[in-house]
C-alpha atoms as a printed R data frame, in Angstrom:
    type eleno elety resid chain resno       x       y       z
1   ATOM     1    CA   UNK     A     1   7.374 -34.496 -10.488
2   ATOM     2    CA   UNK     A     2   6.984 -30.705 -10.587
3   ATOM     3    CA   UNK     A     3   6.801 -28.850  -7.320
4   ATOM     4    CA   UNK     A     4   3.371 -27.494  -6.413
5   ATOM     5    CA   UNK     A     5   2.847 -23.768  -6.903
6   ATOM     6    CA   UNK     A     6   2.664 -21.964  -3.580
7   ATOM     7    CA   UNK     A     7   0.957 -18.564  -3.749
8   ATOM     8    CA   UNK     A     8   1.567 -15.902  -1.093
9   ATOM     9    CA   UNK     A     9  -2.079 -16.419   0.044
10  ATOM    10    CA   UNK     A    10  -1.537 -20.153   0.529
11  ATOM    11    CA   UNK     A    11   1.719 -19.565   2.357
12  ATOM    12    CA   UNK     A    12   0.053 -17.151   4.770
13  ATOM    13    CA   UNK     A    13  -2.855 -19.554   5.290
14  ATOM    14    CA   UNK     A    14  -0.584 -22.546   6.070
15  ATOM    15    CA   UNK     A    15   1.451 -20.500   8.516
16  ATOM    16    CA   UNK     A    16  -1.696 -19.228  10.187
17  ATOM    17    CA   UNK     A    17  -2.970 -22.793  10.619
18  ATOM    18    CA   UNK     A    18   0.337 -23.885  12.129
19  ATOM    19    CA   UNK     A    19   0.368 -20.874  14.509
20  ATOM    20    CA   UNK     A    20  -3.209 -21.715  15.567
21  ATOM    21    CA   UNK     A    21  -2.045 -25.212  16.548
22  ATOM    22    CA   UNK     A    22  -3.927 -27.195  13.917
23  ATOM    23    CA   UNK     A    23  -2.554 -30.683  13.280
24  ATOM    24    CA   UNK     A    24  -0.706 -31.264   9.955
25  ATOM    25    CA   UNK     A    25  -3.189 -33.974   8.928
26  ATOM    26    CA   UNK     A    26  -6.094 -31.499   9.420
27  ATOM    27    CA   UNK     A    27  -4.354 -28.896   7.250
28  ATOM    28    CA   UNK     A    28  -3.749 -31.477   4.483
29  ATOM    29    CA   UNK     A    29  -7.431 -32.589   4.792
30  ATOM    30    CA   UNK     A    30  -8.566 -28.957   4.349
31  ATOM    31    CA   UNK     A    31  -6.363 -28.593   1.280
32  ATOM    32    CA   UNK     A    32  -7.640 -31.865  -0.181
33  ATOM    33    CA   UNK     A    33 -11.226 -30.642   0.308
34  ATOM    34    CA   UNK     A    34 -10.372 -27.591  -1.819
35  ATOM    35    CA   UNK     A    35  -9.057 -29.758  -4.640
36  ATOM    36    CA   UNK     A    36  -5.387 -30.376  -3.830
37  ATOM    37    CA   UNK     A    37  -4.013 -33.864  -4.495
38  ATOM    38    CA   UNK     A    38  -2.781 -35.331  -1.197
39  ATOM    39    CA   UNK     A    39   0.863 -35.584  -2.261
40  ATOM    40    CA   UNK     A    40   0.914 -31.946  -3.476
41  ATOM    41    CA   UNK     A    41  -0.779 -30.753  -0.307
42  ATOM    42    CA   UNK     A    42   1.770 -32.519   1.900
43  ATOM    43    CA   UNK     A    43   4.704 -31.235  -0.175
44  ATOM    44    CA   UNK     A    44   3.392 -27.641  -0.135
45  ATOM    45    CA   UNK     A    45   2.729 -27.640   3.588
46  ATOM    46    CA   UNK     A    46   6.213 -29.094   4.276
47  ATOM    47    CA   UNK     A    47   7.891 -26.489   2.136
48  ATOM    48    CA   UNK     A    48   6.022 -23.559   3.654
49  ATOM    49    CA   UNK     A    49   6.829 -24.731   7.207
50  ATOM    50    CA   UNK     A    50  10.468 -25.380   6.281
51  ATOM    51    CA   UNK     A    51  10.718 -21.814   4.884
52  ATOM    52    CA   UNK     A    52   9.216 -20.533   8.133
53  ATOM    53    CA   UNK     A    53  12.125 -22.049   9.994
54  ATOM    54    CA   UNK     A    54  14.672 -20.831   7.409
55  ATOM    55    CA   UNK     A    55  14.446 -17.057   7.023
56  ATOM    56    CA   UNK     A    56  16.923 -17.053   4.142
57  ATOM    57    CA   UNK     A    57  14.813 -19.489   2.127
58  ATOM    58    CA   UNK     A    58  11.658 -17.513   2.911
59  ATOM    59    CA   UNK     A    59  13.419 -14.342   1.717
60  ATOM    60    CA   UNK     A    60  14.370 -15.955  -1.577
61  ATOM    61    CA   UNK     A    61  10.834 -17.238  -2.237
62  ATOM    62    CA   UNK     A    62   9.168 -13.959  -1.263
63  ATOM    63    CA   UNK     A    63  11.305 -12.111  -3.766
64  ATOM    64    CA   UNK     A    64  10.125 -14.468  -6.510
65  ATOM    65    CA   UNK     A    65   6.362 -14.367  -5.766
66  ATOM    66    CA   UNK     A    66   4.585 -11.476  -7.518
67  ATOM    67    CA   UNK     A    67   0.984 -10.656  -6.795
68  ATOM    68    CA   UNK     A    68  -1.866 -11.247  -9.213
69  ATOM    69    CA   UNK     A    69  -3.771  -8.359 -10.865
70  ATOM    70    CA   UNK     A    70  -2.469  -4.902  -9.959
71  ATOM    71    CA   UNK     A    71  -4.025  -1.426  -9.730
72  ATOM    72    CA   UNK     A    72  -3.034   0.381 -12.968
73  ATOM    73    CA   UNK     A    73  -4.535   3.188 -15.096
74  ATOM    74    CA   UNK     A    74  -5.237   2.621 -18.773
75  ATOM    75    CA   UNK     A    75  -2.200   4.098 -20.470
76  ATOM    76    CA   UNK     A    76  -2.294   1.791 -23.486
77  ATOM    77    CA   UNK     A    77  -2.493   4.761 -25.853
78  ATOM    78    CA   UNK     A    78   0.109   6.875 -23.951
79  ATOM    79    CA   UNK     A    79  -2.441   9.643 -23.203
80  ATOM    80    CA   UNK     A    80  -1.224  12.957 -21.779
81  ATOM    81    CA   UNK     A    81  -4.654  13.403 -20.216
82  ATOM    82    CA   UNK     A    82  -7.205  11.021 -18.732
83  ATOM    83    CA   UNK     A    83 -10.839  12.068 -18.215
84  ATOM    84    CA   UNK     A    84 -12.150  10.254 -15.176
85  ATOM    85    CA   UNK     A    85 -15.881  10.677 -14.558
86  ATOM    86    CA   UNK     A    86 -15.703  14.064 -16.303
87  ATOM    87    CA   UNK     A    87 -12.644  15.170 -14.346
88  ATOM    88    CA   UNK     A    88  -9.405  15.790 -16.310
89  ATOM    89    CA   UNK     A    89  -6.220  14.189 -14.862
90  ATOM    90    CA   UNK     A    90  -2.847  14.916 -16.438
91  ATOM    91    CA   UNK     A    91  -0.237  12.164 -16.856
92  ATOM    92    CA   UNK     A    92   2.936  14.084 -16.011
93  ATOM    93    CA   UNK     A    93   5.509  11.279 -15.638
94  ATOM    94    CA   UNK     A    94   5.684   7.500 -15.823
95  ATOM    95    CA   UNK     A    95   8.291   4.985 -14.749
96  ATOM    96    CA   UNK     A    96   7.948   1.238 -15.426
97  ATOM    97    CA   UNK     A    97  10.296  -0.310 -12.921
98  ATOM    98    CA   UNK     A    98   9.487   0.506 -10.250
99  ATOM    99    CA   UNK     A    99   6.010   1.476 -11.297
100 ATOM   100    CA   UNK     A   100   5.726   5.149 -10.494
101 ATOM   101    CA   UNK     A   101   3.271   7.644 -12.041
102 ATOM   102    CA   UNK     A   102   2.838  11.355 -11.383
103 ATOM   103    CA   UNK     A   103  -0.639  12.826 -11.968
104 ATOM   104    CA   UNK     A   104  -1.494  16.491 -12.319
105 ATOM   105    CA   UNK     A   105  -4.773  17.930 -11.158
106 ATOM   106    CA   UNK     A   106  -6.120  14.741  -9.611
107 ATOM   107    CA   UNK     A   107  -7.848  16.934  -7.012
108 ATOM   108    CA   UNK     A   108  -9.195  20.436  -7.508
109 ATOM   109    CA   UNK     A   109  -7.994  23.258  -5.246
110 ATOM   110    CA   UNK     A   110 -11.470  23.383  -3.630
111 ATOM   111    CA   UNK     A   111 -11.310  19.602  -2.862
112 ATOM   112    CA   UNK     A   112  -7.856  19.997  -1.333
113 ATOM   113    CA   UNK     A   113  -8.986  22.844   0.902
114 ATOM   114    CA   UNK     A   114 -12.123  20.981   1.966
115 ATOM   115    CA   UNK     A   115 -10.110  17.840   2.910
116 ATOM   116    CA   UNK     A   116  -7.726  19.915   5.021
117 ATOM   117    CA   UNK     A   117 -10.565  21.583   6.894
118 ATOM   118    CA   UNK     A   118 -12.377  18.285   7.491
119 ATOM   119    CA   UNK     A   119  -9.213  16.666   8.798
120 ATOM   120    CA   UNK     A   120  -7.807  19.532  10.898
121 ATOM   121    CA   UNK     A   121  -9.912  19.068  14.075
122 ATOM   122    CA   UNK     A   122  -9.136  15.308  14.218
123 ATOM   123    CA   UNK     A   123  -5.353  15.378  13.837
124 ATOM   124    CA   UNK     A   124  -3.258  13.370  16.276
125 ATOM   125    CA   UNK     A   125   0.431  12.354  16.269
126 ATOM   126    CA   UNK     A   126   0.820   9.920  13.332
127 ATOM   127    CA   UNK     A   127   1.272   6.217  14.046
128 ATOM   128    CA   UNK     A   128   2.551   3.369  11.881
129 ATOM   129    CA   UNK     A   129   1.493  -0.274  11.640
130 ATOM   130    CA   UNK     A   130   3.442  -2.442  14.107
131 ATOM   131    CA   UNK     A   131   3.836  -5.745  12.285
132 ATOM   132    CA   UNK     A   132   5.414  -7.293  15.387
133 ATOM   133    CA   UNK     A   133   2.015  -7.165  17.077
134 ATOM   134    CA   UNK     A   134  -0.542  -6.299  14.392
135 ATOM   135    CA   UNK     A   135  -1.407  -3.055  16.132
136 ATOM   136    CA   UNK     A   136  -0.104   0.527  15.674
137 ATOM   137    CA   UNK     A   137   2.552   2.633  17.351
138 ATOM   138    CA   UNK     A   138   4.065   6.099  17.382
139 ATOM   139    CA   UNK     A   139   7.268   5.885  15.404
140 ATOM   140    CA   UNK     A   140  10.188   8.316  15.646
141 ATOM   141    CA   UNK     A   141  10.705   7.986  11.874
142 ATOM   142    CA   UNK     A   142   7.363   9.663  11.270
143 ATOM   143    CA   UNK     A   143   6.983  13.153  12.713
144 ATOM   144    CA   UNK     A   144   3.657  14.232  11.260
145 ATOM   145    CA   UNK     A   145   0.103  14.639  12.577
146 ATOM   146    CA   UNK     A   146  -2.626  12.574  10.969
147 ATOM   147    CA   UNK     A   147  -6.081  11.046  10.930
148 ATOM   148    CA   UNK     A   148  -8.161   8.545   8.947
149 ATOM   149    CA   UNK     A   149 -11.488   9.038   7.250
150 ATOM   150    CA   UNK     A   150 -13.800   6.051   7.025
151 ATOM   151    CA   UNK     A   151 -14.357   4.897   3.448
152 ATOM   152    CA   UNK     A   152 -17.243   6.947   2.033
153 ATOM   153    CA   UNK     A   153 -17.540   8.978   5.234
154 ATOM   154    CA   UNK     A   154 -18.752  12.136   3.447
155 ATOM   155    CA   UNK     A   155 -19.933  12.947  -0.057
156 ATOM   156    CA   UNK     A   156 -16.532  14.553  -0.752
157 ATOM   157    CA   UNK     A   157 -14.632  11.471   0.410
158 ATOM   158    CA   UNK     A   158 -16.909   9.139  -1.597
159 ATOM   159    CA   UNK     A   159 -16.458  11.259  -4.772
160 ATOM   160    CA   UNK     A   160 -12.640  11.265  -4.480
161 ATOM   161    CA   UNK     A   161 -12.621   7.505  -3.791
162 ATOM   162    CA   UNK     A   162 -14.772   6.842  -6.859
163 ATOM   163    CA   UNK     A   163 -12.368   8.945  -8.959
164 ATOM   164    CA   UNK     A   164  -9.368   7.006  -7.661
165 ATOM   165    CA   UNK     A   165 -11.112   3.656  -8.253
166 ATOM   166    CA   UNK     A   166 -11.908   4.650 -11.852
167 ATOM   167    CA   UNK     A   167  -8.440   6.039 -12.510
168 ATOM   168    CA   UNK     A   168  -6.581   3.009 -11.166
169 ATOM   169    CA   UNK     A   169  -9.211   0.461 -12.168
170 ATOM   170    CA   UNK     A   170  -9.352  -0.977  -8.667
171 ATOM   171    CA   UNK     A   171 -12.596  -1.374  -6.637
172 ATOM   172    CA   UNK     A   172 -13.375   1.182  -3.954
173 ATOM   173    CA   UNK     A   173 -13.883  -1.596  -1.387
174 ATOM   174    CA   UNK     A   174 -10.248  -2.751  -1.875
175 ATOM   175    CA   UNK     A   175  -8.943   0.557  -0.592
176 ATOM   176    CA   UNK     A   176  -8.199   1.652   2.930
177 ATOM   177    CA   UNK     A   177  -9.830   4.818   4.193
178 ATOM   178    CA   UNK     A   178  -8.118   8.091   3.210
179 ATOM   179    CA   UNK     A   179  -5.402   9.171   5.610
180 ATOM   180    CA   UNK     A   180  -4.669  12.897   5.829
181 ATOM   181    CA   UNK     A   181  -1.268  14.042   7.224
182 ATOM   182    CA   UNK     A   182   0.141  17.426   8.155
183 ATOM   183    CA   UNK     A   183   3.906  17.990   8.186
184 ATOM   184    CA   UNK     A   184   5.054  21.121   9.998
185 ATOM   185    CA   UNK     A   185   8.511  22.671   9.380
186 ATOM   186    CA   UNK     A   186  11.168  20.043  10.140
187 ATOM   187    CA   UNK     A   187   8.688  17.140  10.044
188 ATOM   188    CA   UNK     A   188   9.502  14.169   7.816
189 ATOM   189    CA   UNK     A   189   8.860  10.515   7.187
190 ATOM   190    CA   UNK     A   190  12.074   8.593   6.826
191 ATOM   191    CA   UNK     A   191  12.426   6.078   3.944
192 ATOM   192    CA   UNK     A   192  10.269   2.974   4.396
193 ATOM   193    CA   UNK     A   193   8.165   0.438   2.478
194 ATOM   194    CA   UNK     A   194   4.360   0.432   2.539
195 ATOM   195    CA   UNK     A   195   3.834  -3.331   2.193
196 ATOM   196    CA   UNK     A   196   3.555  -5.481   5.312
197 ATOM   197    CA   UNK     A   197   6.654  -7.526   6.068
198 ATOM   198    CA   UNK     A   198   5.700 -11.245   5.775
199 ATOM   199    CA   UNK     A   199   8.459 -12.178   8.202
200 ATOM   200    CA   UNK     A   200   6.948 -10.250  11.165
201 ATOM   201    CA   UNK     A   201   4.763 -12.134  13.642
202 ATOM   202    CA   UNK     A   202   1.949  -9.593  13.610
203 ATOM   203    CA   UNK     A   203   1.578  -9.421   9.815
204 ATOM   204    CA   UNK     A   204  -0.978 -12.270   9.614
205 ATOM   205    CA   UNK     A   205  -3.423 -10.225  11.754
206 ATOM   206    CA   UNK     A   206  -2.910  -7.165   9.511
207 ATOM   207    CA   UNK     A   207  -3.430  -9.160   6.348
208 ATOM   208    CA   UNK     A   208  -6.667 -10.667   7.634
209 ATOM   209    CA   UNK     A   209  -8.422  -7.327   6.969
210 ATOM   210    CA   UNK     A   210  -7.872  -7.256   3.197
211 ATOM   211    CA   UNK     A   211  -4.648  -8.939   2.270
212 ATOM   212    CA   UNK     A   212  -1.356  -7.314   1.323
213 ATOM   213    CA   UNK     A   213  -1.014  -3.703   0.265
214 ATOM   214    CA   UNK     A   214  -0.269  -3.494  -3.500
215 ATOM   215    CA   UNK     A   215  -0.087   0.223  -4.228
216 ATOM   216    CA   UNK     A   216   0.024   3.697  -2.732
217 ATOM   217    CA   UNK     A   217  -1.438   6.972  -3.968
218 ATOM   218    CA   UNK     A   218  -0.170  10.184  -2.297
219 ATOM   219    CA   UNK     A   219  -2.193  13.327  -3.066
220 ATOM   220    CA   UNK     A   220  -0.779  16.761  -2.197
221 ATOM   221    CA   UNK     A   221  -3.291  19.040  -0.540
222 ATOM   222    CA   UNK     A   222  -1.072  22.147  -0.583
223 ATOM   223    CA   UNK     A   223   2.294  23.368  -1.867
224 ATOM   224    CA   UNK     A   224   4.795  23.981   0.968
225 ATOM   225    CA   UNK     A   225   7.125  26.952   0.605
226 ATOM   226    CA   UNK     A   226  10.158  24.653   0.784
227 ATOM   227    CA   UNK     A   227  11.048  20.972   1.064
228 ATOM   228    CA   UNK     A   228   8.666  18.050   1.561
229 ATOM   229    CA   UNK     A   229   9.369  16.117  -1.626
230 ATOM   230    CA   UNK     A   230   8.396  12.462  -1.854
231 ATOM   231    CA   UNK     A   231  11.723  10.717  -2.402
232 ATOM   232    CA   UNK     A   232  12.581   7.260  -3.777
233 ATOM   233    CA   UNK     A   233  16.191   6.685  -2.666
234 ATOM   234    CA   UNK     A   234  16.710   3.428  -4.597
235 ATOM   235    CA   UNK     A   235  16.127   5.213  -7.960
236 ATOM   236    CA   UNK     A   236  17.163   8.784  -7.163
237 ATOM   237    CA   UNK     A   237  13.690  10.221  -7.797
238 ATOM   238    CA   UNK     A   238  12.049  13.144  -5.990
239 ATOM   239    CA   UNK     A   239   8.463  14.207  -6.613
240 ATOM   240    CA   UNK     A   240   7.728  17.815  -5.653
241 ATOM   241    CA   UNK     A   241   4.584  18.326  -3.527
242 ATOM   242    CA   UNK     A   242   2.324  20.457  -5.727
243 ATOM   243    CA   UNK     A   243  -1.276  21.165  -4.622
244 ATOM   244    CA   UNK     A   244  -3.753  18.916  -6.449
245 ATOM   245    CA   UNK     A   245  -1.046  16.622  -7.926
246 ATOM   246    CA   UNK     A   246  -0.386  13.034  -6.853
247 ATOM   247    CA   UNK     A   247   2.221  10.299  -7.079
248 ATOM   248    CA   UNK     A   248   1.181   6.669  -7.481
249 ATOM   249    CA   UNK     A   249   3.428   3.656  -7.066
250 ATOM   250    CA   UNK     A   250   2.775  -0.059  -6.912
251 ATOM   251    CA   UNK     A   251   4.706  -3.079  -5.558
252 ATOM   252    CA   UNK     A   252   3.828  -6.518  -6.906
253 ATOM   253    CA   UNK     A   253   5.447  -8.370  -4.001
254 ATOM   254    CA   UNK     A   254   6.276  -7.505  -0.391
255 ATOM   255    CA   UNK     A   255  10.000  -7.275  -1.020
256 ATOM   256    CA   UNK     A   256  12.724  -4.647  -1.339
257 ATOM   257    CA   UNK     A   257  13.346  -5.848  -4.902
258 ATOM   258    CA   UNK     A   258  10.324  -3.753  -5.927
259 ATOM   259    CA   UNK     A   259  12.533  -0.662  -5.326
260 ATOM   260    CA   UNK     A   260   9.661   1.257  -3.767
261 ATOM   261    CA   UNK     A   261  11.575   2.446  -0.731
262 ATOM   262    CA   UNK     A   262  10.263   6.004  -0.280
263 ATOM   263    CA   UNK     A   263  10.042   8.777   2.264
264 ATOM   264    CA   UNK     A   264   8.832  12.289   2.872
265 ATOM   265    CA   UNK     A   265  11.744  14.715   2.924
266 ATOM   266    CA   UNK     A   266  11.776  17.294   5.757
267 ATOM   267    CA   UNK     A   267   9.570  20.316   5.266
268 ATOM   268    CA   UNK     A   268  11.823  23.396   5.179
269 ATOM   269    CA   UNK     A   269   9.225  26.142   5.129
270 ATOM   270    CA   UNK     A   270   5.468  26.272   5.566
271 ATOM   271    CA   UNK     A   271   3.373  23.122   6.005
272 ATOM   272    CA   UNK     A   272   2.785  20.086   3.834
273 ATOM   273    CA   UNK     A   273  -0.618  18.381   3.773
274 ATOM   274    CA   UNK     A   274  -1.184  15.058   1.985
275 ATOM   275    CA   UNK     A   275  -3.959  12.521   1.612
276 ATOM   276    CA   UNK     A   276  -2.851   8.903   1.168
277 ATOM   277    CA   UNK     A   277  -4.825   5.978  -0.232
278 ATOM   278    CA   UNK     A   278  -3.485   2.422   0.154
279 ATOM   279    CA   UNK     A   279  -4.859  -0.285  -2.101
280 ATOM   280    CA   UNK     A   280  -5.233  -3.879  -0.890
281 ATOM   281    CA   UNK     A   281  -5.482  -7.320  -2.562
282 ATOM   282    CA   UNK     A   282  -9.025  -7.905  -1.351
283 ATOM   283    CA   UNK     A   283 -11.951  -6.084   0.270
284 ATOM   284    CA   UNK     A   284 -10.722  -4.029   3.215
285 ATOM   285    CA   UNK     A   285 -13.032  -3.981   6.248
């Protein structure tokens, strides 16, 4: 008999039920109510819980479990230029594996300047998601100042979010709010992954707000005098921070095999300002 297919969503749900103290027979009953044959439900639950106790097995399965639909622009005709709601966006570079795209002119100079001025009074020392607890923390690897806008907070934010949604063919409501960061001279963000580590105890709480992150869009709001490239160490790629340009990359599973390790190189002269949009599996609230 073939093994039942266990999606990342099902795996997370079964683990969450176990951590909440639900009895195995209740978990199986819930799966049967959603259409699972009893034998398959029992086998799937047993495999998920066995993997939970065997980090090596969990690692192997996570590497083999891609997500479903992914954010992706329409490049079927290999266009050098995309017109998104009347706004021209250049396609400057594409890479298939990992999926990395560089866009030119995604934002206008006026939009970049307006975002910087809106964000400036609200900047605080940047934090990162702490997947050990589900909260956030100041991290020595990230030496920038930052803030978050609520989704659709102003007309400018809403217009940029609509443009991103149309470009990447991903609903606005499946995106986190824009984060704006300022890197002063010497500031950096050491190489890291943007997905949430499924092996960490706090990840379930983070995923409850919209599922896993699938993609990242980094938009450059100015051009520093030196340094500040977005680097991808696994593939030897550096993207220069040019005002109005952006780099997009996606990761179809929460695993290092996606080769999306990336970082912000130290700023050597001037300041670097960026706006980041993270895209989730489901509606983010």
